[in-house]
N, C-alpha and C positions, 0 to 999 in steps of 0.2 A: 611953645615948646616946638622944634624943628621937626619936620616929619622923619621920620624914619627913614635910612637911606637903606635901597636894596641895590647891593652894588653885584650881584650877580642875577643875570636874567634866566630863568631857567625853571622849567618843571620839578620841584623840589621834590614830588613823590617818586620819580623815575631817574633822577641825573645820580651819575655815577661818576666820580671824577677819574675812576680807573678802568672805564668801559663795562661791560657786562661780563657778568660770571660774579661768583663768589670770593670775596676779598681776603685770602688766607684763611677763611673760615671763623674769623675773629667774632664775637660777640658784642665787644667793644663799642661804644658808641658816644662821640663827642656830647657832653653836656653842657651846652652851650647857654649863658647868662647875660641877658641884656645889663648893660653896665647901670642902669638906674637900678635896676632888680640887686644887683651886687652890693651897691652904695646902702640899699635901704636893708636888706638881709645883713647885714656885716656894718654896725653904725660905728665900730672902735674895735680897738685892738684887744686881743684877749689878755686877763690882766695877768701882771708881772707876777713871779713866782718870788725872784730875785729881782728889783729894779734895777735896769741897768743890763741883769745878765740873761734872765731865761724869762719866757710864760708859761703859762697853761699850753700845755697839749705840745709844747717846742722840744725839740732835742739839743742837750749840750754836750759836748766833749770835754774832759778834763785831762789835761794832758801833761804829765811830768815824768820826770826820769825813775826808774825803778829805786825801790824804796826810800823815795825821797818825801814821805808822808803824804800821801796822795789820801789813804782812805783815812788818815785823822782829818785831814782837810775836811772832806764831806762828813765826817763825824760831828766836828763843829757847824757846820749848814745844816743839818738834820735838825740841831737843838736850836739853831737861831729862828728855824721854820715852824718847829711845833711851837716856841715860847713866842714867837713873833718880834724877835729881836732883830734890831737891822743887822745885816754880816759885817763884822769889822767897824761898827758904830757908825756906817754911813749908807749902806745899801737897804734899804726897806724891804719886808719880806709877806707876802701873804701867809699869814698865819693858818696850820692844818696839821695834817697827819701826813707821816712818812714812811714809805716803803722801804728798804734796803734788802735788796737782793745781793746776798754773798755768794759768790763761786768761789772763793779763794782761802777762805780761814775756817777752821773749826769752830764750832758754837760755843765751847769754851771759850776761847779767845776772842770772839764776838762780843760776849758777856764781859769777859774782863775790860776789854778796852771802852765798851760803852759806858760801863761804870767808872772808869777810871775818868774820862773826860767830863761826865756829870759832876763825880767828885770837883774837879777842878775848877769846874762852873760853877761850884757850890751850888747844886740841886740837889733836890732831894726826889725820890722817885715819886711821889703824888705829884711834883711839877709836869711830869711826862708820860705817866701812867696812862695807857690807852692811845698815846699818838704816835707810837713808833711799833710797826710790826717789822719783823725780819723771816728772810725767807732765805734758810741754808740749802747752798746746792756743792758745797766742798765734797769732790770726789765722785760727782753726778756728770756725765756726760748731756749737758742739753745744749740746744741751740735756741737762735733770737727766736726761732720759726716757733719752736718750742713754747716759749715765754709768751710768744703773742697769741697763741691757743688759749695757754692758761691764764691769761688779763680777761677773758670774757667773764672770770669768774669775780671781777674786781667791779663795785657797783662806780658808774662816772662820779667822779667828785669824789671817792673815799678818802683818796691821797692827793695832795697838792703836789708831790715831791714823789720820784720813785728815782732810786739810784740802782745800777747794775755795776757792781764791784769785784771783778773787773772783764774787760771785753775780750784779752785773751783768752780766757778760761772758756769761753762760749766755742761749743762745738760746732765744726763744718765752716767752709768758706776759706779762700787765701787770703791772707792776710795783705798782700802785694799786689791782688788783683782788684782793678777799679770796678768791676763788674759786681763780685763778691760783696765789696765795700758800700757800694750804692745799694744791693739789695739789703744789705744788714740796716742800713740807713731809713730805707724805707719801712722796713718792717718796725724799726724806733718810733717811727713815724706814727703809724699806725697803733703800734702799743700808746703814745702819748693821746692821738684820737680816741680810742675805746675807753682810754681811765679818765682822759679829763686833765692828766697830770703833767708837770714838766720831765723828763726822763731826760736823767744826769748819766752818762756812760764815763766810766771812768777806763783811761787808757794810757799804754808807755809811751814817751818820747822815740824819737829815730835816735840809730847810734851815733855817737860822734859828739865832737862840737857842737853845740846848740845856737852861740851867742850872734852868730852871723845869719842864722837863719828867720825867715820872716814868720809870723805867728802860724800861718797857715801851712808851712812846711814840715812843721813839729807834730808828732804822732805818726807812729811806727805803721807803715802799711799802704795801702792805696791814696793817692791824693785826694780822691773823690770823698773823702772822710769830711775834710775842712769844707768842703763845698755842700754837701748834703746836710750836714749838721745846721741848726740855727746859730748858735753859740761856739765857737772853737776855743776855751780857755785854756790857759797855759801856764805852768809854773815853772818860770826861769830861774836856774841857779845864778845867786848873786857871788862877786867876788868876796863878799864879807861871809864868814862862816855862819852857815845856820837863818841866811838870808834869803827869801826868791822874790822875784821881782812878777807879776801877774798881768798878763798882757791877753787880751782877746779880740778875735774877730767877731762881731757880731752882726746880727740880721734887720731885727728889729726894733735897736735902740740907737740913738747915739754913740758915735766911736767912745768905746772906754778908755778912759787915759791908764798908763800902766802905775802901779801903785805895789809898794813894797811891803811884805811881813815876815816877820822873825818868828823860828822854830823855839820854843820853850817848852819844852816835854810837860804834857801831853798835849799843848795847845799850840795853834796859829796865831799870831797876834799883828794888830796893824803897825807898821814902821814907820812912821814918819819922815824920819832924819837920812834912812838911807836914800843914796844917790842911785835912781834906777836906771840909771844908764851904765852903772859898772857891773856889766854882767862877767861872770867868770868865764874866763879863756878869751876874752875881747881882746883882739890884735892889735898890735904895732900898726904906724901907717904902712913901713918895709912889707910886712906880712898881709895887710890888705889889700897892697897893689899885687903881690905874689899869687893871693888869692883869689882875684880878678882874672889874672893870667891863665889860673886852674880853670875858672869857670868857662873862659872862652875854650880853653884846650878840652874842658869835658863836653860843651855845646857841640865842638867839632867831631869829637869819638861818637856822641849820642847820635847826632846827624849820618855820621858815617854806617853805625851799626843799625839803624833805620833799615837801612836800604838792605841788609844782610848779615849774617854771622862773617866774622873775619877775624885774622890773627895779628898778632905785633906788627909782622910785617906789613900786612896789609893795609892796617890801620895807618902807618907810616907814609903809604905811598898815597892814601885816599887824602889824610890832612896833613902833610908833610911837616907835622912835628916829629922829636927826636924819640928815640927810642926810650931815653932815660924817662921823658916826661909821660910819655904813655902807659909806661909799665908802671910809674908810680899813682897816676891816675884811676889807672886801672885797679889798683890794690884797694886804694878808699871807695872804687864804685862796687869791688864785691863785698868790702865789709860792709856798707850802705844798702846792699843787698839791691843795687843798680844793674850789676849784670852776672850773668852766670857764663860757666867754660866748659866744653868738655874736649878732653884730649885725642886728638887723631892721630893718625898713622900718616905722613906724607913722605913718600921717596924713602921710607924704613927712618925716617926724625918723627918722635912724637911732639906736636904741635896744640898750642892751648889755641883754641878757636872760643871767641866770645861772643854773648848774646845777649842781648837788649831786654830787660825784664820790661814788660807793659807799661807800668806806671810812669816809666821815666820820661818815655816819648811824650806823654800826655802834660808834663808837668813843662 
């Protein structure tokens, strides 16, 4: 074995790269692990909870349009996990107990839905008794921080999957703020580490047409959500009624190939025949070219607004774009929560001055 390299020649006990004095009063220290120790202590990846999707201690976002069947989707996943059934017949699971943290529905509706799905799957209560626990927080203002504190009452390994439905109901933080989004996912990560479970967070998609968006651009709020999560899984609307296309950005698995599912109340079923490229709202070639021109114009407007607040007139001077195009794009950016504006009085005239929302520049 080669001798360990000592790339820095200094007295470690007294060396301070910041010079003398306290470094911000921080108690944080880097826990440096020799790579050979890292290999010995971590001989393999954590077990998949759903093969190809998510592992123990990982965080998965589930993104879809409002009222698109996200909750029904997770009910099906729950029963697959507690019974050891492959999801849609092709994604093996780690069998175990599941915790559903529901912030959206009344207890009576949760009970009704779970029984409806169980009956559709031809299950008896004895098949899954003692395998599913439910925490109902409808009407209670709880934050991810409070859930994290409460998670200390859960024994490690007690659950293999914990579902938080739905993120928008959690208190605290600004949805469009990347710092708040990152803080949320840091707590979700810790939630998984404490419990040993995979954590599935249900969330709604951004506004407007989704067909031309990348998987990582879907999900309302700060773009950090798709980067912070280990899996960012989306249900896209297909051009055929009742069909969705599942796509995902995964961190610890090979890329997940898109596949289709079909809604037949109260279950989602695999659809082997649907063309996954036929997304609802997909554009013609001319529409794609127009969208490309609009993307370039949007980039110019974003670059201009990153310098500072600007009116339409000022944006015309900075970008050379026409008033009509700038106003049309600003309407879309307002609808997508990418910009805000305030009316100011300039020489007796009310003028809208636009400000870029923080997340847009990051993307």
